[in-house]
C-alpha positions, -999 to 999 in steps of 0.1 A, spaced: -464 -912 564 -457 -922 600 -485 -915 624 -462 -907 654 -429 -889 654 -403 -896 680 -408 -866 702 -401 -867 740 -428 -855 764 -419 -822 782 -413 -820 819 -438 -803 843 -415 -774 847 -412 -768 810 -450 -770 806 -455 -745 834 -428 -722 818 -446 -721 784 -481 -718 800 -468 -688 821 -451 -673 789 -483 -677 769 -503 -661 796 -480 -631 799 -477 -625 763 -515 -628 759 -521 -601 786 -495 -577 768 -509 -583 733 -545 -576 744 -537 -544 762 -556 -524 734 -587 -543 742 -586 -538 779 -575 -502 775 -606 -495 754 -627 -507 783 -608 -483 806 -593 -514 826 -558 -504 817 -538 -474 805 -529 -474 768 -496 -485 755 -470 -457 753 -470 -455 716 -509 -456 713 -531 -425 716 -567 -438 716 -582 -403 718 -563 -390 688 -569 -422 668 -606 -420 676 -608 -383 666 -589 -390 633 -614 -419 626 -643 -397 632 -630 -369 609 -622 -394 582 -656 -411 583 -672 -377 583 -652 -367 555 -660 -397 534 -698 -392 543 -698 -354 531 -677 -361 502 -702 -387 490 -732 -364 494 -714 -335 476 -706 -361 449 -742 -372 445 -752 -335 444 -727 -329 415 -741 -360 398 -777 -347 403 -766 -315 385 -756 -337 355 -785 -359 353 -815 -344 374 -817 -311 356 -844 -288 372 -848 -313 400 -811 -308 411 -818 -281 437 -846 -302 453 -824 -333 453 -795 -312 469 -820 -300 497 -830 -336 503 -794 -348 505 -788 -320 530 -817 -332 551 -804 -368 551 -770 -356 560 -783 -334 589 -802 -363 601 -772 -388 599 -749 -367 619 -772 -347 642 -775 -349 679 -754 -375 697 -738 -386 664 -723 -350 658 -685 -348 653 -673 -322 677 -637 -320 664 -627 -286 648 -621 -303 615 -655 -318 616 -671 -285 618 -651 -270 592 -660 -298 568 -697 -294 576 -696 -256 572 -680 -260 537 -705 -288 527 -735 -269 538 -726 -238 519 -718 -259 489 -754 -274 490 -769 -239 499 -783 -252 531 -784 -218 550 -798 -229 583 -772 -256 588 -745 -232 574 -756 -207 601 -752 -232 628 -719 -243 617 -706 -207 615 -722 -200 649 -702 -228 666 -669 -220 647 -674 -182 655 -680 -189 691 -647 -209 692 -630 -180 676 -636 -157 705 -602 -142 715 -584 -164 690 -552 -150 677 -557 -124 648 -523 -130 630 -500 -159 623 -511 -190 606 -494 -211 633 -505 -192 662 -533 -210 680 -553 -211 713 -570 -240 729 -607 -234 733 -634 -253 749 -658 -270 724 -690 -289 725 -695 -319 748 -666 -308 770 -640 -313 742 -612 -289 733 -600 -277 698 -572 -257 686 -584 -228 665 -556 -211 644 -557 -177 628 -563 -194 595 -594 -211 609 -606 -176 619 -601 -164 584 -621 -193 571 -650 -182 592 -647 -147 580 -648 -159 544 -682 -175 550 -696 -150 574 -683 -118 559 -673 -127 523 -638 -117 531 -616 -135 506 -585 -154 517 -550 -149 503 -534 -174 479 -513 -187 507 -542 -194 528 -561 -212 500 -529 -234 494 -527 -241 531 -564 -252 532 -562 -272 501 -532 -291 517 -551 -295 550 -585 -302 538 -579 -318 503 -611 -320 483 -628 -297 508 -600 -272 503 -608 -271 467 -645 -261 475 -631 -233 497 -610 -221 467 -641 -221 447 -661 -202 473 -631 -177 476 -632 -169 440 -668 -160 443 -661 -138 473 -633 -120 455 -656 -114 425 -634 -134 402 -644 -154 372 -649 -189 385 -619 -212 375 -634 -237 351 -606 -261 357 -609 -261 394 -648 -265 391 -644 -294 367 -617 -311 390 -642 -307 419 -670 -323 398 -649 -351 385 -634 -360 420 -668 -358 436 -684 -380 409 -655 -406 412 -658 -407 449 -696 -411 450 -695 -437 421 -670 -459 442 -690 -454 473 -723 -463 456 -707 -493 438 -693 -505 471 -727 -501 489 -743 -519 461 -717 -547 461 -721 -551 499 -757 -553 495 -757 -579 468 -729 -600 484 -747 -598 517 -778 -613 501 -757 -639 484 -738 -646 518 -771 -651 535 -782 -677 509 -747 -694 511 -747 -693 550 -782 -707 552 -774 -736 528 -743 -744 548 -761 -743 581 -789 -766 566 -763 -791 553 -746 -791 587 -778 -798 606 -787 -827 581 -753 -841 585 -743 -835 548 -711 -817 555 -680 -838 556 -654 -821 581 -619 -829 568 -598 -816 597 -575 -845 607 -548 -851 633 -516 -873 626 -506 -882 661 -481 -854 669 -482 -844 706 -502 -812 710 -478 -795 732 -454 -790 702 -479 -769 686 -488 -748 717 -451 -741 723 -446 -730 687 -475 -706 690 -463 -694 724 -429 -686 709 -447 -667 680 -465 -647 707 -432 -640 726 -415 -628 695 -444 -604 686 -440 -589 722 -403 -586 718 -405 -571 683 -431 -544 695 -409 -535 725 -379 -533 704 -395 -510 680 -408 -489 709 -373 -486 724 -359 -475 691 -386 -450 686 -402 -468 656 -437 -474 649 -456 -506 659 -459 -513 622 -421 -516 621 -422 -542 649 -448 -563 630 -427 -563 598 -397 -575 619 -417 -601 636 -432 -613 603 -398 -617 588 -387 -643 616 -421 -661 619 -410 -688 596 -380 -696 616 -403 -699 646 -425 -722 625 -397 -746 621 -395 -753 659 -414 -786 656 -387 -798 631 -361 -791 658 -383 -812 681 -382 -842 659 -413 -839 638 -410 -850 604 -415 -824 576 -443 -844 558 -462 -850 592 -459 -814 600 -474 -803 567 -502 -826 572 -509 -815 608 -510 -779 597 -532 -783 568 -505 -776 541 -517 -803 518 -535 -804 484 -568 -814 501 -594 -819 472 -571 -802 449 -550 -769 453 -571 -747 430 -603 -760 443 -592 -752 479 -581 -718 468 -617 -713 452 -634 -719 485 -617 -687 498 -638 -661 479 -669 -683 484 -663 -683 522 -657 -645 521 -692 -639 507 -707 -662 532 -689 -644 559 -704 -609 552 -736 -615 572 -716 -627 601 -695 -594 600 -728 -575 599 -738 -592 631 -706 -583 646 -709 -547 636 -745 -546 650 -731 -558 684 -704 -532 684 -730 -504 677 -751 -516 706 -722 -517 729 -712 -482 717 -746 -469 728 -743 -487 761 -708 -479 769 -703 -445 753 -673 -458 735 -673 -443 699 -675 -467 670 -647 -448 653 -623 -461 678 -626 -495 661 -608 -483 631 -574 -500 625 -545 -475 630 -533 -485 594 -561 -461 581 -545 -433 600 -511 -440 586 -523 -443 551 -548 -415 549 -529 -388 568 -506 -383 539 -474 -391 558 -467 -424 542 -447 -425 511 -460 -445 482 -434 -472 487 -445 -476 523 -483 -478 513 -473 -505 488 -455 -523 516 -484 -520 539 -508 -533 512 -484 -563 505 -482 -571 541 -520 -568 548 -529 -589 516 -501 -614 514 -480 -615 546 -507 -612 573 -530 -640 558 -500 -665 556 -485 -657 590 -518 -654 610 -534 -684 594 -503 -705 598 -502 -696 635 -538 -692 646 -556 -718 624 -524 -739 620 -505 -742 652 -529 -730 678 -560 -745 664 -542 -780 660 -533 -776 698 -567 -768 710 -583 -797 687 -563 -822 706 -580 -813 739 -614 -797 728 -641 -802 702 -644 -782 671 -674 -763 688 -651 -752 716 -619 -746 697 -634 -724 670 -647 -697 693 -615 -699 715 -590 -692 687 -614 -667 672 -616 -647 704 -578 -647 709 -574 -637 672 -598 -608 677 -583 -597 711 -548 -591 699 -559 -567 671 -555 -530 680 -591 -520 674 -602 -525 709 -638 -533 720 -654 -517 690 -634 -539 666 -635 -570 687 -669 -585 675 -665 -580 638 -629 -596 641 -644 -624 661 -669 -633 635 -642 -631 608 -622 -655 629 -651 -677 631 -654 -680 594 -617 -687 591 -617 -714 617 -649 -730 604 -631 -731 570 -601 -747 585 -622 -774 602 -644 -780 570 -617 -781 544 -588 -796 564 -562 -774 548 -552 -737 554 -553 -727 517 -591 -717 517 -586 -699 550 -554 -679 537 -573 -669 506 -604 -659 526 -583 -637 549 -565 -621 519 -601 -612 505 -608 -595 538 -578 -574 540 -576 -569 503 -612 -554 500 -605 -532 531 -572 -519 519 -586 -512 484 -614 -493 497 -593 -473 521 -568 -464 492 -598 -455 467 -617 -434 492 
C-alpha cells in the first residue's frame, strides 16, 4: 500500500472557501443548541415549547403508568398488604412530581387525577380536581371541540374542552360520560382512557366489565415489568460499566493500552473538505425539506441517501481506494468479528459516562430553569403521538439503528477525526469531535452533555481500536436500546 497518494495541495482561496463553508454550516446545524439557551430564535419547523410539553407529558405518563402497574402487581402478590403498598406508591408519586417538578399541562393534571383516583388517594385527587375545576370556570358547556384558553399554574395556559369539563364532573359528581366521550378519551389518553372507562362503569352503576379490567391489569403489569427490568438492567450494566471503565483507565495510566489509530500520509485537508461537503449537504437537505413542507426527518433521509456519494470525494481527488479505507479505519483490525464484539463492551463501559452527562444536565436545568424534558429527541414525539404509520416507524428504527451509526461514524469518527488528528493530539481531537457531534443534534442544551459523553466513548473507541467497526456497533447499541424502550413503553 502506498503511503502517499498523488494529491495536489489546495490554494489559499480554496482553503478559505471550505473553512468559511464549514463555519456557516456549523452555525446553522447548531441552531437548536443556541435556541435552547435563548441566544437565537428556534428554526421555523421547530416548536421547542410544544416539544417540551409533549416530552413532559410523555415522561409523566410513563411514571404514572408504572406506578399503576406496580399497584396492579401488588394486588396479585401482596394480598392484604396491597392497599398499604398502594398508599406508599402514591406517596412516592406525590413526592416525585410535587412542587417545582409538577407538570402544569392540562394533560398532566388529567393523568394525575385519573391515577390518584385509581390508587384511592383522596387528598391528592381533591387537589387535582380543584385545579381542573378552577380551569373549567366559564368553559363551554357543550361541543367536544369547543374550547377556551384558560390561565394555568406557573403562568402557563391550557385549552380546556367541554370533554375535559365532563371528565371533571365524572370524578367530582359521579356523572357518567356518554359512550362517545369514553371512546374519545380512550383515543386521547390510551391506557388512562381505559381507567376512565372503568370509573365510568362504577358511576353508572353498571357491572364492571371483566374484559376491560383484565386488559388494564395486563397492560399495567406488562409496562411495569418492562420498566423494572429496564431499571434493573441499567443498574447492573452501570455497575459492570464502572468496573470496565476503571480497568480501562488503570491500563491507560500504566501504559498497557495499545492505541491502534494510524495515519497513511493522505493530506488532512481532503478529509476536512469531505466532511464540510457532508455538512453543507445536510443543511441543503433540511432547507429543501422545509421549503417543500416536509419534516426534518425527510431531509435527513434524503441526506443519508447521498452521503456515500460525498464519501467518494477523496477518490475524485486522487486518493487510492485501499489507502482511503485504511485512513478511515475500514479495515479488519484485529479481526472483523473481534472488532464488532468491542462495540457492546464499549456500550456497557459508556453507561457511567452518560450518567455523568445526565447529572450535569440536571444541574444546569436547576440553574437555568430549562426543563430536562426539552432534551428529548423529536423522534419520540413522532413515534409516540400515534401519527406515524407502522411502516414509517419501521423506517425510523432502521435509520436509527443502522443508517445513523454508519453515516455518523463514517463522517465524524472517520473523516473529521482523521482531519483533526493530523493537527492535534488524541486528547484534543476526541473532545472537539465529540462537542460538534453533540452540538448538531436537536436536543439542545439538556441533551448536549449526555451526547457529548457518548461522543467521547465513540471517539476513544476509534482511537483505541484503529477501526470504525467497534464505534459503529457501539453507536448502534445506543440507538437500538433507546428506540426499543421508546417503542415498548
